[in-house]
Structures are given as structure tokens and as C-alpha cells.
N, C-alpha and C positions, 0 to 999 in steps of 0.2 A: 946459839940461844943472842938474844941482842938483852940490851940492859932496859930500850924500853917493851919491849916479849917480861920481863918478866914484872916491872910494874906496871904495862897495863897486856897484863896475857889475852889472844886470844881466842874466843869461842865460836865453834861451828855455827854457821846461822840457820841448820836443819834442829840438832839433837841437843848443843849448846856444852860436848864433848869442845872441853880444852887443848887448843897447838897451831887452830890454823882457819881460818871462815868458815873452810868444806870442808869436812874430816871425809874420812878412808869409804868409808861406809856411807854417808851419803855422798859420794861421788860416784860408787858403785851404780846409784838408784839414777842417775840423770842420763837416758836417753836419747841417745847418740841419733836416732832412728826415724827422723826427721822429714815427713812425706812433703816432697818439693810442689807448686804449683804453679804458674801461668796465673801473675798478680791482673790481666784484663784481662782474664772470661773466670781468672780464680776458682781454676777445673784444675787436676793433676797433670803437673810437669816430669816425663821422667828423669828431666837434668835439671831444670829447673827458669831452661831457658821459653823466652815468649815463645810461644805455638806460632808457628808461622803463621797463621791463617789469621791472628791474631796484631801484627806486626803495624805498626803505622811507622809518620814519621817524626813520633815527639812520645814513643813508648817507653819505656823501662825494654834491657835486653833481656832479662834476667834475676832472680837470688839466687841467696847461698845463705845457710841459711845454722848455727853452727849445733845447734840442743834445743828440746824439744822443751815452751814453756809451760812447764808443768814442775806439781812438787816443789824439791831448793831449788829447782833455778825461779819458782815463781816466788818464793819468801826470799831470795838473796835480790833478786831487784825491788821489793818492796820496801828492803833498807837498806840497796844504795841511793831511789827517788824521795825515798817520803822517811821522818827523823826515825833514828839516831842518825842518817846523813852517815853511813857505812861506805866515806869516797878511798878508803884501804883495799876494799875490796878490789878496785877497778885493775889492777894488778893479774890478777887469780881472773878475771871478767877475758881479758885483752887475753891471755896467754890459753887459756878458755878456746875462747874462737878462733883463735888464728892457727892450735893443732886439730882445728876440727876442723874449720873451711879449706888449709894448706892440701885436706887426702879429693878435694872435687875438683874430679877431670878438666870443667869447666874456669873453670876458675884462672888453672893453673894455666890455662891458651891466653889467658883472659890476664899475666902478670909479665909476662914478656914487655905486653906496653906502656908498661910506665907509666897504670891509671895512677891520676891523686883523686885519692881517701878524703871526700868530703863529709860529713857528720853533717845529719838531720839539726834546721837549729829548731828552738826553744825559741817559745814569744818572751817577751823584754819583761809580763807583767812571774808566768815560771821562768825562769832566769834571774829574777830579785828575790823572786820565795827562797827556791830551790841555792843561790848560790853558785852554781855550775850547769853544766847541759853535760850529762850522762851521756847522750852520743858524741859528743868533743871528745872527752874526758878518752872514751874507746875508739875511738880511731886514733886518736896522739900510740897510745898502750900496740894497733895496731902497726900504726906505723912504723911502732919501730921494729918490728922483732919479722913484718915484708920487709923493710928498704923502703917504705911509700914517702912520698911528702905529703902532709897532710896540707890541705887549702880551705881556709873560710869561707866561700863563694857563694852561698847565700844565706837568706835570713828572714825574719818573719815580714810577711805585710801585712797581718795580721792578725788582732785574739780569735782564736778560735774552741769551739766546746771542743773537751777533753774524748777520745775515741772510744774511748771504754762501754757497751750500752750500744753503740747505734747500728746501729747497718746496714750494710754495705750498703747499697746505695744516701745514706743520712752519711757516713765514714767523703766519699763522692764527695759530695755536694760538700761539706764541710769543708774540706783541703781545698777550694774553688781557690783562686790566686792566694794563697794562703805565700806563696816561698813569692824573691826576689830575688835577683844576683849581689850581691851587697859590693856597696860605690867604694869603701871603704876597711883600711886593715879592721880587723878585729880587735880587739885590748890584747884578749886573750890570746890570739893565734901565734904559733910559733912560728909560720912562713908568713909570706907578704899574697896579697894578692894583686895581680895585677894589672885582672882582670884579659888575661894572652889565653884560647878556651879553644881555637880553632881546630877542627879533628882531633883535640885530646879526648882520653878517657873516664872513664869518673866512677867509681865504685859511693857507693854511697853508705854513709854509717847508723844502723840504731839497734837499739838493742832489740826492742820485739819487731816483728813482724806479726801482722796478721790476718791482714787483703789485702795489703800491700797500697793502700791507696793514697796513703802518704806518700811513698817514695814515689809512684804515679805520678800525683803532686810536679812533685819537689825534679823529677828527669825531667815531663813537658819541659820544667824553666828551664834547664841546661842544656840539652839539644833546640829552643828555639835563641838559645846560649852561646853556638856555634859547637859544642859535646857531640862528636861521630860514637860512639858507646855511652851510655848511661846503667851500671846494673845498680844491683843492691846485697848489702851487704846488716843478716843482724845478727845479733846472739843467740837469740830465742824465737820460733816458730810456734808458735801461739797456734 
């Protein structure tokens, strides 16, 4: 135990027990039984791949999610995205996402293609308010564990209404033309963006996957700009 742990002890987000942000009891309540779906039709998919009949030139190829978005995970992500903004949660969440997703057979086929990890960007307004993009922080943690490069390829092209509470059709409409390709190096990026995308593979990273409308729109922009395959990875599936 370090001096900082003594001065500023960590407490479980779920039950407030001291020692860590997720105690053993609350960790045991996390559900790894995630329902996989095709993000195009929003119907069940055995392995998270987009159904062959739903595939198009610019569609997402499939998604990977680590845990269900319920119970303790809802509390954890709320603490990360809203006051008190517990950024220290990120290493724990990165490890959780890695340990769960690494067991996915489809992901095991994608990783040898050396994909870029591309975080879903926040709007400038939300980034200024929060001070960081949780998807970017998660992507950097996953990059360390998977040994993959994080690229700040996307940026928001417009402000959008929060997706929470919107129906699927409203979510899709809300995200139309919400992204564009980054034209200069992101100030907080750990790697440069040089515009070379031809025939590359990308894994979009976000904290929560609901209907997939955000990742679908982001994938469309990436594929229109030369990416051969685009997958989505989220810590939690709603």
C-alpha cells in the first residue's frame, strides 16, 4: 500500500467498502453474459458480427462488449463521467475490458491484423465540461494491454443531443453526420495522425454500447476514408 492509498483511501463504488474501487463482493455481481447483436438490424447475432444480409459497403463489421451495463457497472461509469469524475477508475476498467474481450474468438481473428484503436470523440462542449474523453482514456489503457496503437482519427463535426432516452430511430437521426476525419494532431493524442488509412483495420472504442447508432455512424466515416474493416469495442453493453 502506497502513501497515497493511506492519505486518500479508495472505496468501492458499489458498497463503499475500503480497499479498492470494486470490491470482491461487488465484482462477483458483474455480469459477463453479454447479449451480442447485429448493430444494423439490432437483432441477436451469435458472435457479434454484422449479419451477412445486413452488411453494406460502409457498415460496422461487428462489436465486442465486456460486461452488461447494469448494477455496479452503471454506478462505476456514472462516477467516471460525472462528478466526482473518478479518472482513477480507468486502469481498473481497462483491465476488466481487456480480460473479458481477449477471450472473444472473433476478436482473436482481428488482432493479428494490427488494428488501430480509435476512440469515439466527445463534442467540444462536453470535452470542455468534463476535461477528458472517457473513451480516449479507455482506448489508451486497452492499447497498452493489446499492444495496439491508439489513433485520434475522428472528431465531432456537430453538437448532438444526448442519446439517453432516445428511441433507436431518433438515435440514428441524431448521429447523422456527427463525425468527420481529424485533420490535425489531437493535442492529447499519444500518437500522430498522418492520414494513412488505406486498407487498414480499426476498432472503435467507447464506454457503453446501446443500439450501436454512434458506432455505425463512425464506421461509415472511417470506411468512406479507406478503412477496410471497422469493429466496435465497448466496456459495457446496455
